[in-house]
C-alpha positions in Angstrom: -3.2 -10.3 -1.6 -6.6 -9.2 -2.9 -7.9 -6.4 -4.8 -10.3 -4.1 -4.0 -13.6 -3.0 -6.1 -14.5 0.9 -7.2 -17.7 1.0 -9.1 -17.6 -1.6 -11.8 -13.6 -0.9 -11.8 -11.2 -4.3 -10.2 -8.6 -2.4 -8.6 -5.4 -4.3 -7.2 -3.2 -7.4 -8.7 -3.2 -7.6 -12.0 -5.3 -4.6 -13.1 -3.9 -1.4 -14.4 -3.3 1.3 -12.1 -6.3 3.8 -10.7 -5.2 6.9 -11.5 -6.9 9.9 -9.4 -6.5 13.6 -10.4 -6.4 15.0 -7.1 -8.5 18.3 -7.8 -9.0 19.2 -4.5 -9.8 22.8 -3.5 -8.2 24.0 -6.6 -11.6 24.7 -7.9 -11.2 28.3 -5.8 -15.0 28.5 -5.4 -16.2 28.6 -8.4 -17.9 25.9 -9.7 -17.8 26.2 -13.5 -14.0 25.2 -12.6 -14.7 22.6 -10.5 -16.7 21.4 -13.9 -14.0 22.1 -16.1 -11.5 20.1 -13.5 -14.0 17.3 -14.4 -13.7 17.3 -18.0 -9.4 18.0 -17.5 -9.2 14.6 -15.8 -11.4 12.7 -18.2 -9.5 14.0 -21.6 -5.8 12.9 -19.6 -7.3 9.5 -19.1 -7.6 9.8 -15.4 -10.4 6.8 -13.7 -11.2 9.4 -11.1 -11.9 12.7 -10.3 -11.6 14.1 -6.3 -12.3 16.7 -4.3 -12.4 17.8 -1.0 -15.8 18.0 1.4 -15.2 19.4 4.7 -16.3 22.3 6.6 -14.2 24.8 8.2 -15.2 24.6 11.8 -14.5 21.1 11.9 -11.3 21.4 11.1 -10.0 24.3 13.0 -11.2 26.4 15.6 -11.9 30.4 14.4 -8.9 31.4 16.1 -6.4 29.1 14.5 -3.6 31.0 13.5 -1.3 30.8 10.4 0.2 27.5 9.0 3.9 27.8 7.9 4.5 30.8 6.3 0.4 32.0 5.4 -0.4 35.4 6.9 -4.0 33.9 6.2 -5.0 32.0 9.4 -6.2 28.1 8.7 -9.4 28.7 9.8 -10.1 31.9 7.5 -8.6 29.9 4.6 -10.2 26.7 4.7 -13.8 28.6 4.6 -12.7 30.2 1.9 -12.0 26.8 -0.1 -15.3 24.9 1.4 -17.2 23.1 -1.7 -21.0 24.1 -1.3 -22.9 20.8 -0.5 -24.8 22.0 -3.3 -22.5 21.7 -6.2 -21.6 17.4 -5.6 -24.9 16.2 -7.3 -23.8 18.2 -10.1 -20.1 17.2 -10.4 -20.7 13.2 -9.6 -23.6 13.5 -12.6 -20.9 15.3 -14.8 -18.4 12.7 -13.7 -20.1 10.1 -14.7 -21.4 11.4 -17.7 -17.7 11.9 -18.7 -16.9 8.2 -17.9 -14.5 8.8 -14.4 -15.6 8.2 -11.0 -16.5 11.2 -8.8 -14.5 11.4 -5.5 -14.6 13.8 -2.8 -12.2 13.2 0.3 -14.2 13.8 3.7 -12.9 14.7 6.6 -16.4 14.8 9.0 -19.3 12.7 9.5 -21.3 14.8 8.5 -19.3 15.2 4.6 -19.3 11.4 4.6 -22.9 11.1 4.9 -23.8 13.8 2.1 -21.1 11.8 -0.2 -22.4 8.8 0.3 -24.8 8.5 -2.4 -22.0 9.9 -4.9 -19.3 8.0 -4.2 -18.2 4.5 -4.9 -14.9 4.6 -2.6 -14.2 6.9 0.4 -10.5 8.7 -0.1 -9.0 9.4 3.4 -6.5 12.4 4.0 -3.3 11.3 5.6 -4.3 13.4 8.6 -6.7 11.5 9.5 -4.9 8.0 10.1 -5.1 8.2 14.0 -8.9 9.1 13.8 -10.1 5.5 14.6 -13.5 6.8 15.4 -14.0 8.6 12.0 -12.6 5.7 10.1 -14.7 3.1 11.8 -17.4 4.8 11.1 -16.2 5.2 7.4 -15.6 1.7 7.5 -19.4 1.2 8.9 -21.4 2.6 5.3 -19.6 -0.9 3.7 -17.7 1.0 0.7 -13.7 0.4 0.1 -11.3 2.9 2.2 -8.5 4.3 0.2 -6.2 5.6 2.5 -3.5 8.2 2.8 -0.1 7.5 4.7 1.5 11.1 5.0 3.3 12.1 8.1 2.7 9.4 10.0 4.8 6.3 11.4 4.9 2.7 10.3 3.3 2.7 14.3 0.7 4.7 13.6 -0.1 2.6 10.5 0.0 -1.0 12.2 -2.4 0.6 14.7 -4.7 1.7 12.3 -4.7 -1.4 10.4 -5.2 -3.3 13.8 -8.0 -0.9 15.1 -9.9 -1.5 11.7 -9.1 -5.3 11.1 -10.8 -5.7 14.5 -14.1 -4.6 12.8 -13.4 -6.6 9.7 -12.2 -4.2 7.2 -11.4 -5.7 4.4 -11.4 -3.5 1.2 -8.9 -1.3 2.4 -5.8 0.0 0.2 -2.7 2.5 1.3 -0.8 4.9 -0.4 2.5 6.1 0.6 2.8 9.6 0.9 4.6 12.6 2.1 2.9 15.7 3.4 5.1 18.4 2.2 4.0 20.2 -0.9 6.2 19.9 -3.2 8.1 16.8 -2.0 11.5 16.6 -3.1 12.1 13.1 -4.9 14.8 11.7 -3.1 11.7 12.1 -0.4 9.0 9.9 -2.4 10.3 6.8 -1.1 8.2 4.3 -3.8 9.7 0.8 -2.1 7.6 1.3 0.7 4.4 0.1 -1.5 6.1 -3.3 -1.3 6.6 -2.8 2.5 3.0 -2.2 2.4 2.3 -5.3 0.5 3.7 -7.7 2.4 3.2 -6.5 5.8 -0.6 -5.9 5.5 -1.7 -7.7 2.2 -3.2 -5.0 1.0 -3.4 -2.8 -2.5 -0.7 0.0 -2.1 -0.1 2.9 -4.0 1.3 6.5 -4.2 -0.1 10.0 -3.4 2.3 12.1 -5.1 3.5 15.7 -4.2 6.9 15.9 -6.1 6.8 18.1 -9.1 7.7 16.6 -11.9 4.7 14.6 -13.6 6.3 11.4 -14.3 8.9 10.2 -12.4 7.9 9.1 -9.4 4.6 7.7 -10.6 6.2 5.7 -13.9 8.4 4.0 -11.4 5.4 3.2 -8.7 3.5 1.8 -11.6 6.4 -0.1 -12.3 6.6 -1.0 -8.6 2.9 -2.6 -8.5 1.4 0.5 -7.7 -2.4 -0.5 -7.7 -3.9 3.4 -7.4 -1.8 7.1 -8.0 -2.9 10.1 -6.7 -1.8 13.4 -8.2 -3.1 16.7 -7.9 -4.4 18.5 -10.5 -4.7 22.4 -11.8 -6.3 24.2 -14.9 -3.3 27.4 -14.0 0.1 26.6 -11.8 0.2 30.3 -10.9 -3.5 30.8 -9.5 -3.8 31.8 -6.1 -4.4 29.1 -3.8 -2.3 26.4 -1.2 -2.8 23.5 -4.0 -2.0 24.8 -7.1 1.9 25.4 -7.1 3.0 21.7 -6.9 -0.2 20.4 -9.0 -0.3 19.8 -12.7 -2.2 21.9 -15.3 -3.8 19.0 -17.5 -1.1 18.3 -20.4 0.8 17.6 -17.4 -1.5 14.9 -16.3 -2.0 13.6 -19.8 1.5 13.0 -20.0 1.3 11.2 -17.0 -1.5 8.4 -17.4 0.8 8.1 -20.4 4.0 6.9 -18.6 2.0 5.0 -15.7 0.4 2.5 -18.5 3.6 2.8 -20.8 5.1 1.7 -17.9 2.5 -1.0 -16.8 3.4 -2.3 -20.6 6.9 -2.1 -19.6 6.5 -4.5 -17.2 4.8 -7.0 -18.7 3.3 -10.4 -17.1 6.9 -11.9 -15.8 6.5 -15.2 -18.5 10.0 -15.1 -20.4 9.6 -16.8 -24.2 10.4 -16.4 -27.7 7.7 -13.5 -28.8 6.1 -12.9 -32.4 8.0 -9.6 -32.7 11.5 -11.7 -31.8 10.8 -14.7 -34.8 13.3 -13.0 -37.3 15.9 -12.4 -35.0 15.3 -16.1 -33.5 15.2 -17.8 -37.5 18.4 -15.4 -38.6 20.5 -14.4 -35.5 20.7 -16.9 -33.1 23.8 -19.3 -33.6 23.5 -22.6 -34.7 26.3 -25.4 -36.6 27.1 -25.2 -39.9 29.6 -27.1 -42.1 33.3 -25.9 -41.8 34.2 -27.5 -44.8 32.7 -29.9 -47.9 31.3 -33.2 -45.5 31.2 -36.1 -47.5 28.3 -38.7 -47.3 29.8 -41.2 -44.5 32.3 -39.0 -42.9 32.1 -38.7 -39.3 32.0 -35.4 -38.2 35.0 -33.7 -35.9 35.0 -30.4 -33.8 37.2 -29.1 -36.5 34.5 -29.7 -39.3 32.3 -27.7 -37.7 31.7 -24.2 -37.1 28.7 -21.6 -35.3 27.6 -18.7 -36.8 24.6 -17.3 -37.4 22.3 -18.2 -40.3 21.2 -15.4 -41.8 18.6 -16.6 -44.4 19.2 -20.2 -44.6 17.4 -22.1 -42.7 18.5 -23.0 -39.1 20.7 -26.3 -38.4 21.1 -27.4 -34.6 21.4 -25.1 -31.6 24.8 -24.8 -30.3 23.9 -26.5 -26.9 24.0 -29.9 -28.5 27.4 -29.6 -30.5 28.3 -32.6 -28.3 25.6 -34.4 -29.5 26.7 -34.0 -33.2 30.3 -34.5 -33.3 30.9 -38.6 -34.1 28.1 -38.8 -36.5 28.1 -39.7 -39.8 26.9 -37.5 -42.3 24.1 -39.3 -44.3 24.5 -36.8 -47.4 26.8 -34.1 -48.5 27.0 -31.3 -46.9 28.6 -28.4 -48.4 30.6 -25.9 -47.1 28.7 -23.2 -44.8 25.6 -25.4 -45.2 23.4 -25.6 -41.8 23.7 -28.9 -40.0 21.1 -30.9 -38.9 19.8 -33.8 -36.9 18.4 -35.6 -40.3 21.5 -35.1 -42.1 23.3 -37.3 -39.3 23.1 -40.9 -38.8 
C-alpha cells in the first residue's frame, strides 16, 4: 500500500495520523469565528482545518422542504451557512501562518475551481460517492482525494473506486464514516479501515461523528488510521446543525494527544530488550545459582542448582541452558547462592 502526499506531509503507512479539524459551517456566517476556528485547530495540534465550500442552489431546489426534525427547509438553512468565497484567501493564509493546512470540501465544480489555488488535497463529502462525474472532475485537477463513505454500501464504494481506477487515480484515501449526527459508538465499525486497506490498497481513516472526543479516534489510530477527521466548534451550545456533536477546542486537544499517545503505544512491531528494561533484564530474570557450596572438581547435578533472580549480583547461565550445565565439573569453588557461569565449568 502506498501513501499520499498532502502539501509537504506524507500520509499513510509509517507516518503520523493526519488529524483534520472539521470546522465545516460552524463559523455561523462570521469571518472572525472562522479565523478563531483556524487558531483553535492549530493550538490543538491538528494537521489541517477544514471548511465547506458550497452554494445552496447547487445542493437543493429552493422548495426543498425540511430535513429530519428541522423546521427550516434545507435550502434556506444552507443558504445561511454558505461561506463567502472572498474569505478563502484570508483563511488559507491564516492557516498557513499558523503552520497547518487549509482544506475545504467543494460540493460543485465552481467551488472546486475557487479552492484550487488554496488547498493541497480535495476532501470529498460522503454524499458525493456516487457522483462519479464530479469525482472525475476533481481527479483531473491532479491533487489527492480524501473521500468519506458514509451512507453508502460496499458496492457503492467498489463502483466508485473502479471508476476512479479506470481514469488512472492513484492518490486516494478512504474514510470510514457513519452519516448520523451524533453516531453511537457501537455503530462506528472502525474495523472497516482494515477491510478498505486490504480491498483497495489505499490509506484509510475515520471521519468520526461520535460525541466522545477520544475513544473512536484512539481506536482508529491504534488500527493504523492514516487520517482522522473530527468536527470542531468554539461552543457546543451555538445555534446550527453541527455544533452539538462537535468538539470544543480543549476536547480537540485531548483528541490529538490521545491519537499521538496511541501511535506511540502501537510501536514498530519489533520485539527486543529495550534500554528501559535493562535493570529488569539484569536483576529480575532468573538464572542458575549454586544451591550449596560446590567444590572445585565436583560434577554438577540438578540438585546442586537453583533457578532464582540474581538481584544486584552478576547474571548466571540462562535457565533454558540448564541441561548444558548439568554434568560439568566446577573449575573453581562456587559458593552457595553464587551465580553459575560457563566460565566456572569445564
